[in-house]
KOLNUTOR-569751 format. One record per atom (N, C-alpha, C, O, CB): residue in three letters; x, y, z negated. Coordinates in steps of 0.001 Angstrom, whole numbers, padded with zeros to 6 digits, always signed. Each point is the difference from the previous one (the first is absolute). Glycine has a CB too. Layout:
BEGIN
ALAXYZ...
//
This chain:
BEGIN
MET+124030-000542-126102MET+001180+000238-000775MET+001110-000822+000545MET-000208-001077+000559MET-001128+001604-002558PRO+002582+000016+001822PRO+001136-000744+000515PRO+000245-001286-000853PRO-000375-000099-001169PRO+001398+002296+002031ARG-000390-003130-000206ARG+000254-001299-000623ARG+001460-000141-000493ARG+000930+000716+000370ARG-002712-001693+001121PHE+001857-000055-002387PHE+001335-000393-000451PHE+000064-001513+000044PHE-001035-000667-000008PHE+001288+002724-001478VAL+000936-002597+001533VAL+000263-001404-000201VAL+001292-000208-000756VAL+000947+000775+000133VAL-002194-001287+001942ILE+001277-000579-002897ILE+001276-000473-000534ILE+000196-001445+000479ILE-000790-000903-000276ILE+000632+002445-001785LEU+001207-001687+002757LEU+000463-001301+000622LEU+001113-000625-000789LEU+000979+000680-000305LEU-001606+000160+002549LYS+000525-002119-002594LYS+001099-000786-000535LYS+000868-000372+001299LYS-000528-000662+000894LYS-000896-000313-003041HIS+002678+001378+002243HIS+000790-000203+001048HIS+001135-001020-000271HIS+000956+000270-000728HIS-001602+002005+001408ASP+000482-003458-000052ASP+001057-000990-000410ASP+001064+000141+001155ASP-000070-000545+001102ASP-001603-001201-002415HIS+002676+002584+000854HIS+001027+000449+000986HIS+001246-000881-000227HIS+000247-000455-001117HIS-001137+002919+001174PRO+001681-002701+001028PRO+001162-000833-000164PRO+000992+000608-001009PRO+000708-000760-000661PRO-001028-000063+003016ARG+000397+002047-002492ARG+000924+000677-000969ARG-000559+000091-001354ARG+000616+000611-000873ARG+000289+000678+002679GLY-002077-001879-002047GLY-000600-000009-001219GLY-001495+000549-000002GLY-000329+000964+000691GLY+002681-000754-001579PRO-003158-000842+000124PRO-001404+000364+000027PRO-000238+001462-000636PRO+000760+000432-000868PRO-001348-003002+000718HIS-000359+003204+000565HIS-000311+001312-000586HIS-001548+000264+000456HIS-000651-000806+000665HIS+003297+001756-000565TYR-003097+000231-000537TYR-001387+000333+000271TYR+000118+001390+000830TYR+000842+000855-000272TYR-001870-002117-001999ASP+000131+001372+003261ASP-000075+001204+000838ASP-001315+000729-000369ASP-001084-000541+000220ASP+002453-000557+001714PHE-001277+002308-002485PHE-001054+000849-000300PHE-000189+000967+001121PHE+000899+000768+000342PHE-000483-001054-002741MET-001555+000246+002954MET-000231+000798+001371MET-001363+000800-000160MET-001067-000491-000369MET+002321-001399+001921LEU-001023+003199-001211LEU-001199+000929+000038LEU-000170+000407+001455LEU+000928+000320+000744LEU-000570+000594-003157GLU-001621-000959+002731GLU-000443+000457+001330GLU+000032+001561+000056GLU-000705+000690-000736GLU-000791-002795+000993ILE+002343+002603+000646ILE+000094+001386+000216ILE-000011+000310+001412ILE+001014-000066+000694ILE+000158+000296-002720GLY-002362+000122+002474GLY-000174+000304+001532GLY+000071-001337+000709GLY-000748-000932-000293GLY+001859+003299+000193GLU-000186-002426+001042GLU+000128-001144+000772GLU+001107-001005-000283GLU+000424-000807+000828GLU-001415+002226+000709SER+001438-001284-002860SER+001075-000958-000350SER-000205-000171-001631SER-000854+000606-000647SER+002657+000176+002740LEU-000894-001686-002604LEU+000004-000393-001381LEU+001254+000498-000593LEU+001083-000447+000376LEU-002476-001550+000042ARG+001287+002965-001391ARG+001141+000344-000837ARG+000251-001078-000946ARG-000901-000471-000695ARG+000447+002834+000910THR+001813-002811-000261THR+000288-001313-000499THR+001117+000110-001029THR+000977+000707+000247THR-001715-001775+001927TRP+000628+000371-003362TRP+001039-000097-001136TRP+000172-001373-000208TRP-001004-000710-000055TRP+000433+002783-001091SER+001832-002618+001007SER+000348-001384-000411SER+000008-000119-001501SER+000681+000836-000594SER+000687-001135+002656LEU-001934-000492-002688LEU+000037-000243-001502LEU+000660-001255-000300LEU-000416-001011+000566LEU-001637+002236-000890ALA+003066-001307-000520ALA+000703-001192-000293ALA-000725-000979-000768ALA+000342-001182+000024ALA+001542+002452+000088GLU-002954-000822-000857GLU-000731-000856-000909GLU-001483+000120+000399GLU-000401+000953+000669GLU+002135-000669-002590GLU-002567-001315+001476GLU-001382-000003+000110GLU-000571+001188-000785GLU+000317+000160-001179GLU-000297-002660+001493PRO-000854+003335+000316PRO-000536+001146-000766PRO-000730-000465-001234PRO-000730-000990+000028PRO+000518+002297+002070ALA+000428-000537-003251ALA-000604-000275-001228ALA-000381+001329-000615ALA+000763+000959+000111ALA+000531-003106-000389ILE-002433+002239-000358ILE-000611+001212-000658ILE+001041+000396-001000ILE+000497-000808-000785ILE-003003+000130+001077GLY+002845+002047-000236GLY+000892+000519-001130GLY+001488-000232+000192GLY+000779+000584-000753GLY-002660-001012-000755VAL+002356-000412+002498VAL+001349-000283+000153VAL+000571+000809+001106VAL-000408-000121+001155VAL+000041-002104-002042GLU+001365+003099+000523GLU+000682+000724+001091GLU+001099-000727+000636GLU+000780-000661-000686GLU-001355+002640-000427GLN+000680-001896+002375GLN+001020-000688+000836GLN+000481+000909+001126GLN-000663+000945+000428GLN-000394-003171-000955ARG+002252+001872+000972ARG+000591+000684+001078ARG-000775-000335+001337ARG-000363-001152+000236ARG+002635+001108-001491ALA-002502+001049+002085ALA-000693-000167+001274ALA+000805+000707+001036ALA+000250+001205-000036ALA-002508-001373-001044GLU+002680-000734+002086GLU+000907+000493+001072GLU-000999+000398+001204GLU-000754-000809+000539GLU+002907-000784-001287GLN-002057+002851+001062GLN-000926+000353+001257GLN+000544-000551+001257GLN+001181+000150+000312GLN-001882+001976-001350LEU-000155-002764+001759LEU+000400-000584+001352LEU-000606+000793+001022LEU-000873+000825-000272LEU+001062-003095-000556PRO+000278+002041+002140PRO-000579+000646+001169PRO-001561-000315-000043PRO-000438-001003-000564PRO+002713+000776+001989ASP-003037+001115-000818ASP-001385-000259+000161ASP-000241-001257+000838ASP+000715-000325+000947ASP-001139+002767-001168HIS-000625-003108-000201HIS-000450-001272+000630HIS-001227+000094+000878HIS-000646+001047-000055HIS+001597-002134-001873ARG-001295+000247+002624ARG-001204+000066+000921ARG-001233-000417-000831ARG+000025-000860-000881ARG+001382+000295+003025LEU-002430+001237-001780LEU-001404-000316-000633LEU-000372-001321-000038LEU-000777-000371-000880LEU+000072+002333+001592ALA+001186-002818+000194ALA-000333-001416+000123ALA+000254-000736-001380ALA-000705-000949-000343ALA+001315+001030+002892TYR+000365+000371-003273TYR+000323-000631-001286TYR-001160+000098-001079TYR+000006-000731-000990TYR+002434+001293+001515LEU-003375+000321-000303LEU-001115+000131-000875LEU-000768-001342-000065LEU-000556-000346-001042LEU+000416+002836+001575ASP+000117-003183+000506ASP-000730-001335+000197ASP+000750-001160+000295ASP-000553-001086+000176ASP-001115+002327+000557TYR+003031-001066-000658TYR+000801-001081+000534TYR+000514-000884-001156TYR+000389+000536-001037TYR+000278+000913+003032GLU-000653-002790-001845GLU+000770-000902-000874GLU+000614-000993+001008GLU-000678-000464+000917GLU-000865+000716-003089GLY+002820-000565+001988GLY+000756-000992+000727GLY+001444+000417+000205GLY+000528+000882-000678GLY-002618-001569+001793PRO+002716+000008-000136PRO+001333+000287+000330PRO+000272+001319+000492PRO-000817+000564+000728PRO+000984-002763-000319VAL+001056+002808-000791VAL+000427+001330+000436VAL+001028-000215+001219VAL+000781-000951+000007VAL-001122+001995-002486SER+000287-000160+003434SER+000891-000339+001175SER+001478+000104-000442SER+000352+000479-001078SER-002107+000410+002773ASP+002546-001365-000793ASP+001484+000093-000189ASP+000567-000712-001264ASP+001021+000389-000567ASP-001199+001791+001760GLY-000532-003210-001577GLY+000562-000817-001084GLY-000146+000607-001368GLY+000694-000441-000917GLY+000885-000416+002539ARG-002451+001858-001831ARG-000005+000784-001232ARG-001039-000653-000991ARG-000615+000683-000818ARG+001290+001511+002121GLY-000821-003461-001190GLY-000897-000736-000988GLY-001510+000138+000296GLY-000430+000136+001145GLY+002201+000257-002882ALA-002553-000437+000629ALA-001377-000015+000241ALA-000669+000895-001092ALA+000579+000185-001070ALA-000446-002542+002166VAL-001318+002897-000835VAL-000766+000786-000971VAL-001342-000581-000300VAL-000632-000639+000841VAL+001798+002605-000059GLU-001580-001739-001963GLU-001240-000466-000589GLU-000597+001098-000747GLU+000710+000726-000696GLU+000085-003018+000558ARG-002089+002465+000238ARG-000644+001253-000608ARG-000177-000392-001518ARG-000454-001074-000396ARG-000886+001883+002665TRP+001778+000249-003061TRP-000055-000051-001459TRP-001207+000782-000484TRP-000720-000439-000896TRP+003228+000215+000751ASP-002721+001383+000741ASP-001129+000811-000397ASP-000290+000928+001227ASP+000846+000229+000865ASP-000246-000324-003455ARG-001876+000613+002591ARG-000353+000962+001038ARG-001131+000719-000462ARG-000708-000445-000903ARG+001557-000895+002690GLY-001085+002529-001170GLY-001134+000807-000430GLY+000094+001425+000692GLY+000561+000174+001082GLY-000668-001477-003379THR-000477+002260+001586THR-000054+001402+000461THR+000797+000861-001009THR+000319-000452-001100THR-002633+000105+002238TYR+002606+001512-000765TYR+000751+000926-000872TYR-000304+001402+000370TYR-000533+000275+001075TYR+002341-001918-001364ARG-001461+002563-000622ARG+000015+001381+000308ARG+001151+000688-000758ARG+000285-000324-001153ARG-002784+000262+001574ILE+003118+000970+000224ILE+001065+000814-000637ILE-000521+000960-001001ILE-000830+000862+000287ILE+002120-001063+001736ILE-000759+000023-003266ILE-000406+000980-001037ILE+000931+001227+000050ILE-000445+001144-000098ILE-000450-003029-001389GLU+002128+001620+001633GLU+001048+000995-000015GLU+001188-000389+000830GLU+000384-001169-000034GLU-001141+001816-002181GLU+001369+000251+002962GLU+001182-000279+000869GLU+000864+001137+000111GLU-000445+001058+000444GLU-000809-002607+000803THR+002515+001426-001629THR+001081+001000+000160THR+001159-000732+000700THR-000076-001161+000401THR-000619+002525-002526ASN+001775-000569+002233ASN+001318-000588+000597ASN+000545-001054-000999ASN+000709-000933+000379ASN-000092+003180+000876ALA-000964-002066-002497ALA+000708-000809-001087ALA-001008-001107-000617ALA+000465-000863-000745ALA+001081+003002+000146ALA-002774-002118+000875ALA-000892-001013-000564ALA-001238-000081+000738ALA-000373+000958+000677ALA+001310-000617-002823MET-001694-001556+002058MET-001229-000196+000521MET-000787-000809-000963MET+000514-000966-000564MET+000355+001173+002834ILE-002152+000168-002486ILE-000876-000828-000796ILE-001271-000369+000953ILE-000637+000871+000593ILE+001466+000304-002939ALA-001110-002502+002422ALA-001056-000461+000836ALA-000933-000865-000890ALA+000436-000851-000776ALA+001062+000920+002902GLU-002857+000220-001951GLU-000991-000806-000796GLU-000359-001082+000865GLU-000542+000207+001086GLU-000375+001667-002414LEU+001219-003139+000857LEU-000267-001193+000758LEU-001275-000732-000474LEU-000265-000142-001193LEU+002730-000044+001582GLN-003270-000290+000663GLN-001183-000766-000362GLN+000175-001302+000768GLN-000566-000177+001079GLN-000993+002241-001492GLY+002406-003043-000196GLY+000237-001137+000630GLY-000635-001255-000684GLY-000724+000102-000990GLY+002750+001048+001807GLU-001719-002298-000247GLU-000493-001261-000702GLU+000608-000340-001235GLU-000637-000525-000913GLU+000188-000271+002960LYS+001715+001086-002116LYS+000743-000296-001211LYS+000312+001350-000800LYS-000166+000066-001218LYS+001199-002188+002402ILE-000618+003079-000496ILE+000480+001276-000689ILE-001123+001014+000185ILE-000317+000315+001147ILE+002864-000753-000705ARG-003163+000964-001483ARG-000910+001058-000010ARG+000506+001095-000990ARG-000224-000068-001209ARG-001675-001546+001836GLY+002546+002554-000082GLY+000582+000992-000781GLY+000999+000860+000848GLY-000168+000140+001211GLY-000159-001643-003247ALA+001291+002028+001412ALA+000971+000932+000740ALA+001285-000717+000268ALA+000471-000827-000781ALA-001445+002863-000314ALA+001539-001677+002261ALA+001447-000249+000297ALA+000725+001343-000130ALA-000390+001002+000599ALA-000119-002977+001007VAL+001515+001959-002362VAL+000742+001175-000254VAL+001451-000257+000551VAL+000742-000864-000466VAL-002215+001475-001632LEU+001794+000204+003109LEU+001362-000149+000676LEU+000654+001195-000249LEU-000577+001063+000231LEU-000106-002534+001543THR+002007+001434-002291THR+000806+001160-000259THR+001328-000258+000803THR+000607-001070-000035THR-001691+001549-002368ARG+001455+000593+003111ARG+001367-000103+000703ARG+001172+000034-000880ARG+000092+000829-000905ARG-001082+000241+002757GLU+001937-002001-001595GLU+001272+000077-000814GLU+000882+001105+000617GLU+000016+000232+001209GLU-000100-002767-001842ALA+000756+003147-000208ALA+000955+001043+000290ALA+001216-000481+000845ALA+000576-001029-000352ALA-001312+002097-001793HIS+001107-000463+003108HIS+001234-000248+000755HIS-000026-001373+000900HIS+001023-000511+000455HIS+000191+001828-002403THR-002501-001822+002130THR-000110-001113+000944THR-001131+000252+001014THR-001113+000265-000453THR+001996-001842-001322PRO-000709+001522+003026PRO-001087+000393+000827PRO-001170-000942+000090PRO-001111+000412+000334PRO+002770+000756+000861THR-001410-002495-001503THR-001026-000975+000050THR-000347-000674-001310THR-000758-000969-000045THR+001475+000660+002298GLY-000136+000855-003336GLY-000337-000636-001344GLY-001093+000693-000652GLY-000086+001228-000026GLY+002364-001929-000275TRP-003098-000079-000215TRP-001162+000416-000802TRP-000242-000934-001295TRP+000495-001125-000071TRP-001533+002037+002302ASN+000335-000423-003125ASN-000504-000859-001051ASN-001512-000108+000038ASN-000695+001007+000139ASN+002653-000391-001519CYS-002470-001826+001258CYS-001400-000225+000091CYS-000550-000600-001332CYS+000616-000878-000602CYS-000358+000559+003124ARG-001386+000807-002932ARG-000746-000523-001133ARG-001470-000135+000363ARG-000518+000903+000655ARG+002159+000136-002247PHE-002286-001998+001252PHE-001480-000233+000174PHE-000716+000115-001321PHE+000342-000687-000963PHE+000087-000833+002901LEU-001355+002326-001985LEU-000795+000322-001210LEU-001479-000503+000240LEU-000539+000133+001099LEU+002057+001980-001645SER-002144-002694-000533SER-001337-000461+000048SER-000922+001088-000031SER+000330+001103-000435SER+000308-003091-000583GLU-001898+001708+001503GLU-001103+000924-000099GLU-000308+000308-001444GLU+000190-000880-000839GLU-001103+000020+002977LYS+000478+001978-002469LYS-000472+000280-001362LYS-001398-000424-000233LYS-000524+000175-001100LYS+002035+001683+001029
//
């Protein structure tokens, strides 16, 4: 099964969390302003794909972009995916349930993200 990771990113412009899904040879990535919390919707900014190395990496990020620390990790499977939304079932150490991502209208990189617990 493909893997996911959520990294706490202590960035010079402000801390955030990187939610990353393994898709082939890279990680599809969204930046979350707040710590993931079950049932709480928050804005997710889609970033360029990242290297698979971040699945296991903790430490400083190149070019003075702060440091990352693993917040959660595990495996996932896509339940549904369209141009406007994606639902992934996560089996992580902290989050066991669904990640629901919905694209914001009129913004190419803006999404909303909500984590739901397992039933």
